[in-house]
DOLODREN-159751 format. One line per 8 residues: number of its first residue (from 0); for each residue x, y, z of C-alpha. Coordinates in Angstrom, 1 decimal. Example, Ala and Ser with C-alpha at 12.3 -4.5 7.8 and 13.67 -1.06 7.14 Angstrom:
DOLODREN-159751
0	12.3 -4.5 7.8  13.7 -1.1 7.1
END
This chain:
DOLODREN-159751
0	0.0 0.0 0.0  1.3 3.4 -0.9  1.1 6.1 1.7  2.5 9.0 -0.3  2.6 10.3 -3.8  5.8 10.2 -5.8  7.1 12.5 -8.5  9.0 10.7 -11.3
8	12.5 12.1 -11.7  12.7 13.8 -15.0  15.9 12.8 -16.9  18.2 15.6 -17.9  20.7 15.3 -20.8  23.5 17.1 -19.0  24.4 16.6 -15.3  26.4 18.4 -12.7
16	29.9 17.1 -11.8  32.5 18.1 -9.3  34.6 20.1 -11.8  31.6 22.4 -12.6  31.2 25.9 -11.3  27.7 26.8 -9.9  26.2 30.2 -9.4  23.0 30.2 -7.2
24	20.6 33.1 -7.0  17.2 33.6 -5.3  15.3 33.0 -2.2  16.3 31.5 1.2  15.8 28.0 -0.3  18.7 28.9 -2.6  20.8 29.4 0.5  19.9 25.8 1.7
32	21.0 24.3 -1.6  24.2 26.4 -1.7  25.2 25.6 1.9  24.6 21.9 1.3  26.7 21.8 -1.9  29.4 24.0 -0.4  29.9 21.7 2.5  30.4 18.9 0.1
40	33.2 20.8 -1.7  31.4 22.0 -4.8  32.8 25.1 -6.5  30.0 27.7 -6.1  29.0 31.3 -5.5  25.8 31.9 -3.6  23.7 35.0 -3.9  26.1 37.9 -4.6
48	23.3 40.3 -3.8  22.1 38.4 -0.8  18.7 36.6 -0.6  16.3 37.7 -3.3  12.6 36.7 -3.4  10.8 38.2 -6.4  11.3 37.7 -10.1  12.2 41.3 -10.9
56	14.9 41.4 -8.3  16.4 38.1 -9.4  16.5 39.3 -13.1  17.9 42.7 -12.1  20.7 41.1 -10.0  21.8 38.8 -12.9  21.8 41.6 -15.4  24.0 43.7 -13.0
64	26.6 40.8 -13.0  26.6 40.8 -16.7  27.1 44.5 -17.2  29.1 45.1 -14.0  28.4 48.8 -13.8  29.9 50.1 -10.5  27.4 51.1 -7.9  27.8 54.8 -6.9
72	26.6 57.2 -4.2  23.4 57.9 -6.2  22.4 54.2 -5.9  22.4 54.3 -2.1  19.9 55.7 0.4  20.6 56.8 3.9  18.2 56.1 6.8  18.2 54.4 10.2
80	21.9 55.6 10.5  22.9 53.3 7.6  23.7 53.6 3.9  21.5 51.0 2.1  21.0 49.7 -1.4  17.5 48.8 -2.5  18.9 46.0 -4.6  20.9 44.3 -1.9
88	20.4 42.4 1.4  21.0 44.3 4.6  24.3 42.5 5.0  25.7 45.1 2.7  24.4 48.1 4.7  27.0 50.1 6.6  27.3 53.3 8.6  30.2 54.3 6.2
96	29.1 55.1 2.7  32.5 54.1 1.1  32.5 50.8 3.0  29.0 50.0 1.7  29.9 50.8 -1.9  33.1 48.8 -1.6  31.3 45.6 -0.4  28.6 46.0 -3.1
104	31.0 46.5 -5.9  33.4 43.8 -4.8  30.5 41.3 -4.7  29.1 42.5 -8.0  32.5 42.1 -9.7  32.8 38.6 -8.1  29.5 37.7 -9.6  30.5 39.1 -13.0
112	33.8 37.1 -13.1  32.1 33.9 -11.8  29.2 34.1 -14.2  31.7 34.3 -17.1  32.8 30.7 -16.6  29.9 29.2 -14.6  28.6 25.9 -15.9  25.3 26.1 -14.0
120	23.0 28.8 -12.8  20.4 27.7 -10.2  17.5 30.1 -9.7  15.0 29.8 -6.9  12.0 32.1 -7.3  10.1 32.8 -4.1  7.3 35.2 -4.9  5.4 37.0 -7.7
128	5.0 40.0 -5.5  7.3 42.9 -6.2  7.7 46.0 -3.9  8.1 49.4 -5.6  9.1 52.7 -4.2  6.1 55.1 -4.2  8.2 58.1 -5.1  9.6 56.7 -8.4
136	8.1 53.2 -8.9  11.6 51.6 -8.6  11.5 47.9 -7.8  13.3 47.0 -4.6  14.8 43.7 -3.5  14.9 44.5 0.2  12.8 47.1 2.1  15.4 47.3 5.0
144	12.6 47.9 7.5  11.8 51.3 6.0  8.3 52.7 6.7  5.6 50.7 4.9  4.1 53.8 3.3  7.3 54.2 1.2  6.4 51.1 -0.9  3.7 49.9 -3.2
152	3.0 46.2 -3.3  2.6 44.8 -6.9  1.6 41.3 -7.9  3.4 40.8 -11.2  1.4 39.3 -14.0  2.5 36.2 -15.9  3.2 38.4 -18.9  5.4 40.7 -16.9
160	7.5 38.0 -15.4  7.8 36.2 -18.8  9.1 39.4 -20.3  11.6 40.2 -17.5  13.0 36.7 -17.4  13.0 36.1 -21.2  15.2 39.2 -21.7  17.4 38.2 -18.8
168	17.9 34.7 -20.3  18.8 36.0 -23.7  21.5 38.2 -22.2  22.8 35.4 -20.0  23.3 33.1 -23.0  25.0 35.8 -24.9  27.3 36.5 -22.0  28.0 32.8 -21.3
176	27.0 30.5 -24.2  27.8 27.4 -22.2  25.5 28.1 -19.3  22.9 25.6 -18.1  20.1 26.8 -15.9  18.0 25.1 -13.3  14.8 26.8 -12.2  13.0 25.9 -9.0
184	10.1 27.5 -7.0  10.7 27.9 -3.3  8.4 25.8 -1.1  8.5 28.4 1.7  5.1 29.9 2.2  4.9 33.7 2.1  1.9 33.9 4.5  2.4 37.6 5.3
192	1.0 38.1 1.8  -2.0 35.9 2.8  -2.6 32.2 2.2  -4.8 32.8 -0.9  -2.4 35.4 -2.2  0.6 33.1 -1.6  -1.0 30.4 -3.7  -1.8 32.9 -6.5
200	1.8 34.0 -6.4  3.3 30.5 -6.5  0.9 29.5 -9.3  2.2 32.3 -11.5  5.8 31.4 -10.8  5.2 27.8 -11.8  3.4 28.8 -15.0  6.2 31.2 -16.0
208	9.0 28.8 -15.2  7.4 26.0 -17.3  6.8 28.3 -20.2  10.5 29.2 -20.2  11.7 25.6 -19.7  9.7 24.6 -22.8  11.1 27.5 -24.8  14.9 27.1 -24.0
216	16.6 23.8 -24.3  19.2 24.7 -21.7  16.7 25.1 -19.0  15.5 22.5 -16.5  13.0 22.4 -13.7  13.5 21.0 -10.3  10.2 20.5 -8.4  11.2 21.5 -4.9
224	7.8 23.1 -4.3  6.0 20.0 -5.4  8.2 17.7 -3.3  7.3 19.6 -0.1  3.7 20.7 -0.8  2.4 17.6 -2.7  4.6 14.7 -1.5  5.5 15.5 2.1
232	2.3 17.7 2.6  2.4 17.5 6.4  3.0 20.2 9.0  5.5 17.8 10.8  7.8 18.7 7.9  7.7 22.4 8.7  9.4 24.5 11.4  7.3 25.9 14.2
240	6.4 28.9 12.1  4.5 26.5 9.8  6.2 28.3 6.9  9.7 27.0 6.4  10.5 23.4 5.6  12.4 21.8 8.5  15.7 19.9 8.4  14.1 16.6 7.5
248	12.1 18.1 4.6  15.1 20.1 3.3  17.3 17.0 3.4  14.7 15.0 1.6  14.4 17.6 -1.2  18.2 18.0 -1.5  18.5 14.2 -1.9  16.0 14.4 -4.8
256	18.0 17.3 -6.3  21.1 15.1 -6.2  19.3 12.2 -7.8  18.0 14.3 -10.7  21.0 16.6 -11.5  24.3 15.0 -10.2  26.1 12.4 -12.4  26.9 9.0 -10.8
264	30.6 9.5 -10.1  29.8 12.8 -8.3  27.1 11.1 -6.2  29.6 8.4 -5.1  32.2 11.1 -4.3  29.7 13.1 -2.3  29.2 10.1 0.0  32.9 9.8 0.6
272	33.3 13.6 1.2  30.3 13.6 3.6  32.1 11.0 5.8  35.2 13.2 6.0  33.2 16.4 6.7  31.1 14.7 9.4  34.3 13.3 11.0  35.7 16.8 11.0
280	32.8 18.0 13.1  33.2 15.2 15.6  33.8 16.4 19.2  35.7 13.9 21.2  34.8 13.5 24.9  38.2 11.9 25.6  40.7 13.4 23.0  43.7 11.8 24.6
288	42.6 8.2 24.1  44.3 5.9 21.6  40.8 5.3 20.1  40.5 9.0 19.2  44.1 9.1 17.9  43.3 6.1 15.6  40.1 7.9 14.5  42.1 11.0 13.5
296	44.8 9.0 11.7  42.3 7.0 9.7  40.4 10.0 8.5  43.7 11.9 7.8  44.7 9.2 5.4  41.3 9.2 3.8  41.4 13.0 3.4  44.9 12.9 1.9
304	43.8 10.1 -0.5  40.8 12.0 -1.7  42.9 15.2 -2.1  45.4 13.3 -4.3  42.7 11.6 -6.3  40.8 14.9 -6.8  43.3 17.8 -6.7  40.6 20.3 -7.7
312	39.0 19.8 -4.3  40.3 21.6 -1.2  40.7 19.4 1.9  43.1 21.7 3.7  40.8 22.3 6.7  40.2 18.6 7.2  43.8 17.6 6.8  45.0 20.3 9.2
320	42.4 19.1 11.8  43.2 15.4 11.5  46.9 16.1 11.5  46.7 16.8 15.3  47.4 13.1 15.8  50.8 13.3 14.0
END
């Protein structure tokens, strides 16, 4: 007897391997994917603008990496004692204007250089709602806790999002002709918009993404939203806020991502790396024992072996840690 639905894994012609470079852009679910892959030694850059939720902000950030125009004083706003950029996460805000600009431009330049040679771009869209400044209708990626009356909330139409992303994709493929793109829709519920409004928002994102995937042969879709909402579909798989998928749900979805998009040698290597990374986190209660010394030596040899077999991977941290036993 079956107690849950399943989603057939859609085969993809090209798969990710450990020598690929990955750029990830989008919502907080992008951060989960990036942290998971980074820990397993993948070469990636995660959200150079910080977390982005809406389609307009995602497209604007990607175009900014392509054109790499320096951010200047006129692109910043000063309030709450901080210089802020409407296109960046609060991580980039600073009391010193020059420091704020330096962080933004350094990250933008890093995104530009990385995008040039990236093999994969993973985009996670979170919402169809876009916030605009009332004074000039400028879309903003982050409101920085500014007064609500400064902004107008806009539910982007399917046509608007198609146009914005279509233009972005054409420029991306001109800038990097070898780029493969994976789209996904975040399973995180935006209940501050309202339950009904959140469902309208997600439905539009799904429609737009599938339109684009059918149009461009270098686009793929990963059903993170469907794995959580339609397969797990239980509040025990959410955090206490009933909005964010919890650890078990996130791990489940990430395993499905690996099955769909990683080639077989990489999946095997991931298992070996996970053992080393987990061992590195081990906290010994009795570090002076022979048993712990043996534990360190065993994993030191394994880390050195993997480093020799895969010189493009960096095991410096693990080797230094396990070398305590020598």
